[in-house]
Steps between C-alpha positions, in 0.01 A plus 500: 500500500602864447472754773594848388289726730568610850188334660403138538273308243129593543587839661424758226658779697322813617143536367395799321446800736746375758816679611731522201271332257415654174135543396351244268391611157139591497412193286647243744299455814747395768500125572234409234484120428371335192421128475452280215382133553683280255423150621369280226514760229642472160750757369619606856810673388325726252215554748740588774692741268179669390390544858829650600489730192162620597607569850796692383261710281278567804803594725645744250800301389364465154503663258851578584613866494869411477735217386574415873134475581437285190789276601358463853161396364652252263714351775182447702327324218805283430529386869120428509540285188809316655329439844187366343679288248711345773180402687356353184816298420615401842221526749169360385392836373442838674221546735503878532694817391507790738637850426567753788601855404647758740672825425837319510450136394273268296489153663388211274396173649407179338361219713497134400456153641840371405774374747813612311704811561587717217872609464707639220694232325852488595716542306286717284543396130380783281548318180265216589127511452273508804587524861549874509176601676638540862815637381296785327296546816811538711663741267191734452361494855609670820437174693296179458428187699283214596251474789355154574132476583440426864308195434783341300318509166661729242690830527506859378791629287537869540702768328533871557591774248570865553204722406608757229609835624 
């Protein structure tokens, strides 16, 4: 896993309106969560990406006003695709996609019923097809991880990306 921020996983830092926090853009309600049920659906990757794209529109990330904002939105859509694809290929399919947006961070979560733990392939072999999903997630995200469900069935794979400035 990659940890590149000064606070622990799951702690999104000071909330909007706190001491030292910058105000959230008007289009981004602080802490808004969107959920998409994916269990048993066909075309889960495309549905997840379309759902995320609509949320980015609603939150003012799209249409992008600059190349940096466009790149941030494209990174989100790529990470959603990779996480949902991994659940489809390695974990009996995704159960749910959750997006949580704050002024600083967008957290993506994909829950599934699988028992495995995702990890970037080591060593990474860029010339070979397949096996790049978690490497991409690790490179694009501030942090990512896995939380096992308390009842022992399944897990949630999460990733956090910086909100565009």
